[in-house]
C-alpha positions as CSV (number, residue, x, y, z in Angstrom):
1,M,150.3,-44.1,-23.9
2,K,149.0,-47.3,-22.2
3,S,148.9,-50.1,-24.2
4,I,150.8,-50.8,-27.3
5,T,151.4,-54.1,-30.0
6,I,154.4,-55.1,-30.9
7,R,154.9,-57.6,-33.7
8,A,158.6,-59.6,-33.2
9,P,160.0,-62.3,-36.0
10,S,160.9,-65.7,-35.4
11,T,164.8,-66.6,-35.9
12,I,167.2,-69.7,-36.5
13,A,169.6,-69.7,-33.9
14,N,172.7,-71.6,-34.1
15,L,172.2,-70.7,-37.7
16,G,174.6,-74.2,-38.5
17,P,178.1,-73.9,-36.3
18,G,177.4,-70.9,-34.2
19,F,176.1,-72.1,-31.3
20,D,174.5,-69.5,-29.0
21,I,176.7,-67.1,-31.2
22,F,174.5,-66.6,-34.5
23,A,171.3,-65.9,-35.3
24,L,169.0,-65.4,-38.8
25,A,165.6,-63.5,-38.7
26,L,162.6,-64.5,-40.5
27,E,160.2,-62.9,-42.6
28,H,157.5,-65.3,-41.4
29,P,156.1,-66.8,-38.7
30,Y,156.0,-64.4,-36.4
31,I,154.5,-63.3,-32.8
32,E,152.3,-60.2,-32.0
33,L,152.0,-59.4,-28.0
34,E,149.0,-56.6,-27.0
35,M,150.8,-55.2,-23.8
36,H,148.9,-52.8,-21.4
37,L,149.7,-50.8,-18.3
38,T,147.8,-51.8,-15.1
39,D,146.8,-51.0,-11.6
40,S,147.4,-54.2,-10.3
41,R,151.6,-54.4,-9.6
42,S,151.8,-57.6,-11.0
43,I,152.3,-59.5,-14.1
44,A,149.4,-61.2,-15.9
45,F,148.4,-63.0,-19.3
46,K,145.3,-63.3,-21.0
47,L,145.9,-66.3,-23.1
48,D,141.9,-66.9,-24.3
49,G,142.1,-68.6,-27.5
50,C,145.7,-68.9,-27.8
51,P,146.4,-71.8,-29.7
52,E,149.6,-72.7,-27.9
53,D,150.2,-74.0,-24.5
54,I,151.8,-70.9,-22.6
55,P,152.2,-71.0,-18.9
56,D,150.4,-68.0,-17.0
57,D,152.7,-68.2,-14.6
58,P,155.4,-64.9,-15.2
59,E,157.8,-67.6,-13.7
60,K,157.4,-69.9,-15.7
61,N,156.8,-67.7,-19.0
62,C,159.8,-66.6,-21.0
63,A,157.9,-62.7,-21.1
64,G,156.8,-63.2,-17.9
65,L,160.7,-63.5,-16.7
66,A,161.8,-61.2,-19.2
67,I,159.4,-58.4,-17.6
68,I,160.3,-59.2,-14.3
69,D,164.2,-58.5,-14.5
70,L,163.2,-55.4,-16.4
71,L,161.6,-54.3,-13.6
72,K,163.8,-55.3,-11.0
73,K,166.3,-53.5,-12.6
74,I,164.5,-49.9,-12.6
75,D,163.0,-50.8,-9.1
76,S,159.3,-50.4,-10.3
77,N,156.0,-52.4,-9.4
78,A,154.0,-51.0,-12.3
79,G,151.7,-53.8,-13.6
80,V,150.9,-55.5,-17.2
81,L,148.9,-57.4,-18.9
82,I,150.1,-59.4,-22.1
83,E,147.8,-61.0,-24.5
84,P,149.4,-62.8,-27.7
85,R,147.4,-61.9,-30.4
86,R,149.8,-64.0,-33.2
87,T,152.0,-67.0,-31.6
88,I,154.8,-69.2,-33.1
89,R,154.7,-72.8,-32.4
90,V,156.3,-73.6,-29.1
91,G,159.1,-75.5,-28.7
92,A,159.8,-76.1,-32.8
93,G,163.8,-74.2,-32.8
94,L,161.8,-71.0,-34.2
95,G,163.1,-68.8,-31.5
96,S,159.5,-68.2,-30.0
97,S,160.6,-67.7,-26.7
98,G,163.0,-65.4,-27.8
99,A,160.4,-63.7,-29.6
100,C,158.3,-63.3,-27.0
101,A,160.8,-62.0,-24.1
102,S,162.2,-59.8,-26.7
103,A,158.7,-58.1,-27.9
104,S,157.9,-57.8,-24.2
105,V,161.1,-55.9,-23.1
106,Y,160.5,-54.1,-25.9
107,G,156.9,-53.1,-25.5
108,L,157.2,-52.5,-21.8
109,S,161.0,-49.7,-22.6
110,R,158.1,-48.2,-24.7
111,L,155.2,-47.9,-22.2
112,L,157.3,-46.6,-19.4
113,G,159.4,-44.4,-21.4
114,L,162.8,-45.9,-20.8
115,S,165.9,-45.2,-22.6
116,L,167.5,-48.4,-23.2
117,D,170.0,-49.0,-25.9
118,P,169.7,-52.8,-28.0
119,N,172.2,-54.1,-25.8
120,Q,170.1,-53.7,-22.9
121,M,166.9,-55.0,-23.8
122,I,168.8,-57.9,-25.3
123,E,170.4,-58.5,-22.2
124,I,167.3,-58.1,-19.9
125,A,165.4,-60.4,-22.6
126,S,168.0,-63.1,-22.9
127,Q,166.6,-63.5,-18.9
128,G,163.3,-64.8,-20.6
129,E,164.9,-68.1,-22.3
130,I,165.4,-69.6,-18.8
131,A,161.7,-70.8,-18.9
132,S,162.4,-72.5,-21.9
133,G,166.0,-73.9,-21.9
134,S,167.1,-73.2,-18.5
135,V,169.9,-70.8,-19.6
136,A,170.0,-67.5,-20.8
137,H,171.6,-67.0,-23.8
138,A,171.1,-64.0,-26.8
139,D,171.0,-65.3,-29.9
140,N,167.4,-65.8,-30.4
141,V,166.3,-62.7,-28.7
142,A,169.0,-60.5,-30.3
143,G,167.8,-61.9,-34.0
144,A,164.2,-60.9,-32.8
145,M,165.2,-57.6,-31.5
146,L,167.3,-56.3,-33.9
147,G,166.5,-58.6,-37.5
148,G,168.9,-59.3,-39.9
149,F,171.9,-61.2,-39.1
150,V,173.2,-60.9,-35.9
151,I,176.7,-62.3,-34.0
152,V,176.6,-62.1,-30.3
153,K,180.3,-60.8,-29.7
154,S,179.9,-61.1,-26.2
155,Y,177.8,-62.4,-23.1
156,N,179.3,-60.2,-20.5
157,P,178.5,-57.7,-21.0
158,I,176.0,-58.5,-24.1
159,E,176.9,-57.4,-27.0
160,V,176.1,-58.0,-30.4
161,I,177.0,-57.1,-34.2
162,R,173.7,-57.0,-36.7
163,I,174.3,-57.5,-40.3
164,D,171.9,-56.9,-43.1
165,T,171.1,-59.9,-44.2
166,P,170.6,-61.2,-48.2
167,A,166.5,-62.5,-49.0
168,V,168.1,-66.0,-48.3
169,P,165.3,-68.5,-49.3
170,I,164.7,-71.1,-46.8
171,V,162.4,-73.9,-46.3
172,I,161.4,-75.3,-42.6
173,G,160.1,-78.5,-41.8
174,V,158.5,-78.1,-38.6
175,M,157.3,-80.6,-35.6
176,R,156.2,-80.9,-32.2
177,K,159.5,-81.4,-29.6
178,T,158.2,-83.6,-27.6
179,Q,161.3,-82.9,-24.9
180,R,161.3,-79.5,-23.4
181,T,165.0,-79.0,-23.8
182,T,168.0,-80.8,-25.3
183,R,170.8,-78.3,-24.1
184,T,171.8,-80.3,-21.1
185,F,173.3,-82.9,-23.7
186,I,175.2,-80.5,-25.6
187,P,179.0,-81.5,-25.2
188,K,181.2,-79.4,-22.7
189,S,184.6,-79.8,-24.4
190,M,185.6,-80.6,-28.3
191,E,188.7,-82.4,-29.8
192,L,191.1,-80.0,-30.9
193,T,190.6,-80.4,-34.7
194,L,187.0,-80.2,-34.5
195,V,186.9,-76.8,-33.0
196,K,189.7,-76.1,-36.0
197,E,186.6,-76.9,-38.2
198,Q,183.8,-75.5,-36.4
199,L,185.3,-72.3,-36.5
200,S,186.0,-72.2,-40.6
201,F,182.5,-73.0,-40.8
202,C,181.6,-70.1,-38.3
203,S,183.8,-67.7,-40.2
204,L,182.1,-69.2,-43.7
205,V,179.0,-68.1,-42.3
206,V,180.1,-64.7,-41.8
207,H,181.8,-64.2,-45.0
208,A,178.8,-65.9,-46.8
209,I,176.3,-63.4,-45.5
210,M,178.7,-60.0,-45.8
211,K,179.0,-61.5,-49.9
212,G,175.5,-61.9,-50.2
213,D,176.2,-65.5,-51.9
214,I,173.5,-67.9,-50.8
215,E,175.2,-70.9,-52.1
216,E,178.3,-70.5,-49.7
217,L,175.8,-69.9,-47.0
218,G,174.1,-73.1,-47.6
219,K,177.9,-75.3,-47.9
220,A,178.3,-73.1,-44.4
221,I,175.1,-74.1,-41.8
222,N,175.5,-77.6,-43.6
223,N,178.2,-78.6,-40.7
224,D,178.2,-78.7,-36.8
225,Y,180.1,-80.3,-34.3
226,I,178.3,-78.8,-31.3
227,S,174.3,-79.2,-31.9
228,E,173.6,-81.3,-34.8
229,P,175.1,-84.5,-33.2
230,V,173.0,-84.1,-30.5
231,R,169.5,-82.5,-31.6
232,S,169.3,-84.2,-34.9
233,Q,169.5,-87.8,-32.7
234,S,165.8,-86.6,-31.4
235,I,164.2,-86.7,-35.2
236,P,163.5,-89.8,-36.5
237,G,165.6,-90.5,-39.6
238,Y,167.3,-87.4,-39.4
239,S,170.4,-88.5,-41.9
240,D,168.0,-89.6,-44.6
241,I,166.1,-86.8,-44.5
242,K,169.1,-84.4,-44.8
243,R,170.4,-86.5,-47.9
244,K,167.4,-86.0,-49.5
245,V,166.9,-82.9,-49.4
246,L,170.5,-81.6,-50.3
247,Q,169.4,-84.1,-53.1
248,S,166.7,-81.9,-54.2
249,G,168.7,-78.8,-54.6
250,A,169.3,-77.4,-51.4
251,F,172.6,-76.0,-50.9
252,G,172.9,-76.7,-47.0
253,C,170.3,-78.2,-44.4
254,N,170.8,-78.4,-40.6
255,V,168.5,-78.7,-37.1
256,S,167.0,-75.0,-36.6
257,G,167.8,-74.0,-33.2
258,G,167.1,-76.2,-30.4
259,G,163.7,-77.6,-31.5
260,L,162.4,-80.7,-33.4
261,S,162.3,-78.7,-37.2
262,I,164.5,-79.0,-39.8
263,F,165.9,-75.9,-42.5
264,A,167.4,-75.8,-45.5
265,I,168.6,-73.4,-47.5
266,C,168.7,-73.0,-51.2
267,D,168.0,-70.9,-54.8
268,Q,164.5,-69.6,-55.6
269,N,164.1,-71.3,-57.9
270,R,164.3,-74.6,-56.5
271,V,162.3,-73.6,-53.2
272,Q,158.9,-76.1,-54.0
273,D,161.4,-79.2,-55.1
274,V,162.7,-78.9,-51.3
275,A,159.9,-78.1,-49.5
276,D,158.1,-81.5,-51.5
277,A,161.1,-83.6,-50.9
278,M,161.3,-82.0,-47.2
279,K,157.4,-82.9,-46.8
280,K,158.0,-86.8,-48.6
281,A,160.8,-87.7,-46.0
282,F,158.8,-86.6,-43.1
283,T,155.9,-88.6,-44.4
284,K,158.3,-92.0,-44.7
285,E,159.1,-91.3,-41.2
286,N,155.3,-91.2,-40.2
287,M,155.7,-87.7,-38.6
288,D,153.3,-84.8,-39.2
289,S,155.0,-81.5,-39.8
290,E,154.3,-78.5,-41.2
291,I,156.3,-77.3,-44.2
292,I,156.6,-73.4,-44.1
293,V,158.3,-71.5,-47.0
294,T,160.1,-67.9,-46.0
295,R,163.0,-66.0,-46.5
296,A,165.8,-64.0,-44.2
297,S,164.5,-60.6,-43.1
298,N,166.2,-57.5,-42.3
299,N,163.3,-56.3,-40.0
300,G,162.9,-56.9,-35.9
301,I,160.9,-55.5,-33.9
302,K,158.0,-53.6,-35.2
303,E,155.8,-51.5,-33.1
304,V,152.2,-52.2,-34.8
305,K,150.1,-50.2,-32.9
306,S,150.2,-48.0,-29.5
307,E,147.3,-46.0,-27.9
């Protein structure tokens, strides 16, 4: 095999209270990467026509960093050319970096005939997240790799639990991110009373997924004391937007991953109401936005074509 095309889904990391632990794969958007083995002994990118501003320096690229780590681990100087065929908006909190890193690790593993298990591939792919957030974290890459709802059970070593998810309707308001990352502003400590509440929210998320209870899941993701208070500050009028989205019929609403996007969970028959309310609220704040109506998906990495 000399070439392969890989598809990986977008993801919502944290999923409300699950900071760096939870992620949920989405039906769309998704990325597609075409990868070729070459004789160059280098990692190269073909970015002609790519709508996103993606670095072509492997050391600054999420796919490049993940591949560098993989090649070090197997002591190889294999050459590879990566061409994005379909992208997810960069910096939108939809796991674009995690999807690219996961797809590149999976794709190169297939091209080189490696026998890596999912946890090994997730650990390597997590190194790609350093390019976007300065820290290797596994929630996005695990969600993209495996699909469904994932829980990062351990970081040392990486061990992930995957649970099938119901087809949860999700409305996302996507905005362009104005700064590289907000991760450095996340507090390093919390009051014990808040820790207990955060743990209860996390438990409720898992319970709702296991039961397939969309309303309970919405209520569980609506609360977060770690990420939301920090990242919502970069979203103009966030509190008012969230209030209006909930009033329109959403069960819950929160910040998506580390980006300037908001996601809401609702019943299928309220999707349009929620989407309209979200768009109207963004417009009131004079923000350009894209509204995406999607759903949770159990599909992870997919091999589209190989030669």
